[in-house]
C-alpha positions in Angstrom: 0.0 0.0 0.0 1.6 3.2 -1.2 1.5 6.3 1.1 0.5 9.7 -0.2 0.6 13.0 1.6 -2.2 15.3 0.6 -1.7 18.9 1.8 -4.9 21.0 2.0 -6.6 17.6 2.1 -9.7 19.0 3.9 -10.1 21.7 1.3 -12.4 21.6 -1.7 -10.3 19.8 -4.3 -8.1 18.1 -1.7 -11.0 16.3 0.1 -12.4 15.0 -3.2 -8.9 13.7 -4.2 -8.5 12.0 -0.9 -11.7 10.1 -1.5 -10.5 8.9 -4.9 -7.1 7.9 -3.5 -8.7 5.9 -0.7 -11.0 4.2 -3.2 -7.9 3.0 -5.1 -6.1 1.6 -2.1 -3.6 4.3 -1.3 -2.7 5.1 2.3 -3.4 8.8 2.8 -2.1 11.3 5.3 -3.8 14.7 5.3 -2.2 18.0 6.3 -4.5 21.0 6.7 -4.4 23.9 9.1 -8.1 24.8 8.6 -7.3 28.2 7.1 -10.3 27.9 4.7 -12.2 24.8 5.8 -13.5 22.9 8.8 -12.4 19.8 10.7 -15.8 18.2 10.0 -14.8 17.6 6.4 -12.8 14.6 7.7 -16.2 13.1 8.8 -17.5 13.5 5.3 -14.4 11.8 3.8 -14.8 8.9 6.3 -18.6 8.5 5.6 -18.0 8.3 1.8 -14.9 6.0 1.9 -15.4 4.0 5.0 -11.9 5.0 6.1 -10.6 7.8 8.3 -7.2 8.9 7.1 -4.6 10.4 9.4 -4.9 14.2 9.7 -2.2 16.6 11.0 -3.2 20.2 11.8 0.0 22.2 11.1 1.1 25.2 9.1 3.3 24.0 6.3 4.8 27.4 5.9 6.5 26.8 9.2 9.7 25.0 8.3 10.2 23.4 11.8 6.7 22.0 11.9 6.8 20.8 8.3 10.2 19.0 8.8 9.0 17.4 12.1 5.8 16.1 10.4 7.6 14.7 7.4 10.2 13.0 9.5 7.5 11.1 11.4 5.8 9.7 8.3 6.3 6.4 6.5 8.2 6.7 3.2 6.0 8.6 0.8 5.3 7.5 -2.8 3.9 11.0 -3.6 2.9 14.4 -2.3 -0.1 16.1 -3.8 0.2 19.8 -2.8 -3.1 21.7 -2.6 -2.4 23.8 0.5 -2.4 27.5 -0.7 -4.3 30.7 -0.4 -6.3 30.8 -3.6 -8.6 33.8 -4.2 -7.7 36.3 -6.9 -9.5 39.3 -5.3 -8.2 38.6 -1.8 -4.6 38.3 -3.1 -4.8 41.8 -4.5 -5.7 43.0 -1.0 -3.3 40.8 0.9 -0.3 40.1 -1.4 2.3 39.5 1.4 0.1 36.9 3.1 -0.2 35.0 -0.2 3.6 35.1 -0.9 4.5 34.0 2.6 2.1 31.1 2.6 2.2 29.8 -0.9 6.0 30.0 -1.4 6.9 28.9 2.1 4.8 25.8 2.1 6.0 24.7 -1.4 9.7 25.2 -0.6 9.4 23.3 2.7 7.8 20.3 1.0 10.3 20.3 -1.8 13.1 20.0 0.8 11.7 16.5 1.3 11.7 15.5 -2.3 15.2 17.0 -2.8 16.4 14.4 -0.2 14.1 11.6 -1.5 13.8 12.1 -5.3 11.8 8.8 -5.5 8.9 10.7 -4.0 6.7 12.1 -6.8 5.2 15.6 -6.5 1.9 17.0 -7.9 1.5 20.8 -7.8 -1.8 22.6 -7.9 -1.3 25.3 -10.4 -3.8 27.5 -12.2 -4.9 28.8 -15.6 -4.1 32.3 -14.1 -0.5 31.7 -15.3 -1.7 32.4 -18.8 -3.1 35.8 -18.0 -5.3 37.0 -20.9 -4.1 34.5 -23.4 -3.5 35.5 -27.0 -5.7 32.8 -28.4 -8.4 30.4 -27.2 -8.7 27.6 -26.3 -5.5 27.8 -24.2 -2.7 25.2 -24.8 0.0 24.4 -22.3 2.6 25.9 -24.6 0.9 29.3 -24.5 3.1 32.1 -23.2 3.0 32.7 -19.5 2.0 36.3 -19.2 2.8 38.8 -16.4 0.5 37.8 -13.6 -2.8 39.7 -13.2 -2.8 39.1 -9.4 -0.5 38.1 -6.6 -2.3 34.7 -6.5 -1.5 34.2 -10.2 2.1 35.2 -9.5 2.5 32.5 -6.8 1.5 29.9 -9.3 3.8 31.2 -12.0 6.8 31.4 -9.6 5.7 28.1 -7.9 6.1 26.3 -11.3 9.6 27.9 -11.7 10.6 26.8 -8.2 9.4 23.3 -9.1 11.4 23.2 -12.3 14.5 24.6 -10.7 14.3 22.1 -7.9 13.7 19.1 -10.1 16.6 20.1 -12.3 18.9 20.3 -9.4 17.8 17.4 -7.2 16.4 14.8 -9.7 12.8 14.5 -8.5 9.9 14.3 -10.9 6.7 16.3 -10.8 3.5 17.3 -12.6 1.9 20.8 -12.4 -1.8 20.7 -13.1 -3.2 24.0 -14.3 -6.8 24.1 -13.1 -9.4 26.2 -14.8 -12.5 26.6 -12.5 -13.4 23.7 -10.3 -17.0 23.7 -9.1 -19.7 21.3 -7.9 -19.6 18.8 -5.0 -19.4 15.1 -4.3 -22.6 13.4 -5.5 -23.3 12.2 -2.0 -23.4 15.8 -0.8 -21.1 14.8 2.1 -18.2 17.0 1.0 -18.1 20.1 -1.2 -16.8 23.7 -1.4 -16.8 25.2 2.1 -15.5 28.8 2.0 -15.2 30.6 5.3 -16.8 34.1 5.3 -17.9 35.7 2.1 -17.2 33.4 -0.9 -14.5 34.5 -3.3 -15.7 32.2 -6.1 -18.8 32.4 -8.3 -20.6 29.1 -7.6 -20.6 29.1 -3.8 -21.8 32.7 -4.0 -24.6 31.5 -6.3 -25.7 28.7 -4.0 -25.5 30.9 -0.9 -27.5 33.6 -2.6 -30.1 31.1 -3.7 -30.3 29.9 -0.1 -31.0 33.4 1.1 -27.7 33.8 2.8 -26.1 36.5 0.7 -28.8 38.6 -1.0 -28.5 39.4 -4.7 -25.6 37.9 -6.5 -23.0 40.4 -7.7 -21.8 40.0 -11.3 -18.5 41.8 -11.6 -18.6 43.6 -15.0 -21.1 43.5 -17.9 -19.0 45.4 -20.4 -16.4 42.8 -21.3 -15.9 42.0 -25.0 -17.8 38.7 -24.8 -21.1 37.4 -26.1 -23.1 38.8 -23.1 -20.6 41.3 -21.6 -19.6 39.0 -18.7 -16.4 37.1 -18.1 -15.9 33.6 -19.7 -14.4 30.8 -17.7 -14.0 27.0 -18.1 -16.0 25.4 -15.2 -15.1 21.8 -14.4 -16.7 19.4 -11.9 -14.5 18.9 -8.8 -14.8 15.1 -9.1 -13.3 15.2 -12.6 -10.5 17.4 -11.2 -9.9 14.9 -8.4 -9.7 12.0 -10.8 -7.1 13.8 -12.9 -4.8 13.8 -9.8 -5.0 10.0 -9.6 -4.1 9.7 -13.3 -1.2 12.2 -12.8 0.2 10.3 -9.8 0.0 7.0 -11.6 1.8 8.5 -14.6 4.6 9.6 -12.3 4.8 6.3 -10.4 5.0 4.4 -13.7 8.0 6.5 -14.7 6.2 7.9 -17.8 7.0 11.3 -19.3 10.1 12.7 -20.8 10.5 15.9 -18.7 11.3 16.2 -15.0 8.3 18.6 -14.7 5.3 18.1 -16.9 2.3 20.5 -17.2 -1.3 19.7 -18.0 -4.4 21.8 -18.3 -7.5 20.6 -16.4 -10.7 21.9 -17.9 -13.6 20.9 -20.1 -12.6 22.8 -23.2 -15.8 24.9 -23.1 -16.1 28.4 -21.9 -19.2 29.7 -20.2 -20.1 33.3 -19.3 -21.2 34.3 -15.8 -24.7 34.7 -17.1 -24.6 31.3 -18.7 -23.6 29.8 -15.4 -26.5 31.5 -13.7 -28.9 30.1 -16.3 -27.4 26.6 -15.9 -28.0 26.8 -12.2 -31.6 27.9 -12.7 -32.2 25.1 -15.2 -30.6 22.5 -12.9 -32.4 23.5 -9.7 -35.6 25.2 -10.8 -34.7 28.2 -8.7 -34.6 31.8 -10.0 -31.6 33.8 -9.0 -31.5 37.5 -8.2 -28.4 39.2 -9.4 -27.1 42.7 -10.1 -24.1 44.1 -12.0 -21.1 45.6 -10.2 -17.9 47.2 -11.5 -15.1 44.9 -12.8 -13.0 43.2 -10.2 -9.2 43.8 -10.1 -7.2 40.9 -11.4 -9.9 39.3 -13.6 -9.2 38.4 -17.2 -11.8 38.5 -20.0 -11.9 34.9 -21.0 -10.1 31.7 -20.3 -10.9 28.1 -21.3 -8.7 25.1 -21.9 -7.4 23.0 -24.7 -7.5 19.6 -23.1 -5.8 17.5 -25.8 -2.5 17.1 -23.9 -4.3 15.8 -20.8 -6.2 13.3 -22.9 -3.1 12.1 -24.6 -0.7 12.1 -21.7 -2.9 11.2 -18.7 -5.7 9.4 -20.5 -8.1 11.7 -18.8 -11.0 13.9 -19.9 -13.7 15.8 -18.0 -17.0 13.9 -18.1 -19.5 15.8 -16.0 -21.5 18.7 -17.6 -22.1 22.1 -16.2 -25.7 21.5 -15.1 -24.6 18.4 -13.2 -22.0 20.6 -11.4 -24.6 23.1 -10.5 -27.1 20.5 -9.3 -24.4 18.9 -7.1 -23.3 22.3 -5.7 -27.0 23.1 -4.8 -27.4 19.7 -3.2 -24.3 20.4 -1.1 -25.7 23.8 -0.1 -28.9 22.2 1.0 -27.0 19.6 3.0 -25.1 22.3 4.8 -28.4 24.0 5.7 -29.5 20.8 7.4 -26.5 20.5 9.6 
């Protein structure tokens, strides 16, 4: 039984990935300091999988705590690194907190792989590294543009740190560039759990529909798109989680020619904010109240993925449609209301 460390494993994508790892027989250790989640997520993981993985509540940006944790673990086959601050708008307001957390945790974990290059590493990157791409859909060889936000910059520089470390120390890694993960597990036992005001569209939609947030704010209606609102590639979180399993197994099998490979995770289809609202209304039968607000700092006009490389290299494609994502997200919101 191979051991895998999942950092941020009680977070949105992390928790779903833990469930998929457990289903495939991996031994999982979770690290999460609850910066943007709750301890009860572990109960949801256990109820779905029938297993309760080990959880350590530490700050990975603390080098002493990180080193002590890693020294006490069995030999790791892989590390899947989700633990990072992740909101574009918040990063514009709190750039130093983002740099301190996102860079510190990454470097501390790579100290481990530098000493044990047989441990494979998967890095949660982001489509924000492309900025406003020159052409759509976006391929992995598209130029990396100057970051539109401090969050985007942590992903750009994080990939550079990964490449420099792999070149110097001989470990192998994959960076997965997510587009916009949404939805929830079909059991409604785990899902997106932002603390405070949501920074992402879909949890704001579900909270607004539940009467918790008032009218939904749509940031900008004057973009050069088909309805004036931003376009993004929204992908179900279960599809994203499964991609991590495919990526890990590619690394463990010794496939790939480069020390660090990069793959987009998206559906290949772009949806505007208003189209997402309409999909939610169709999926749930609920009418949303929304109002337009000024553009938000750091937002690009449009971004959606070319997914051909992931299909060829990982044998993975997104399977779940937008309306399914919205239905699952709403079911999760309803489950939260019943707790």
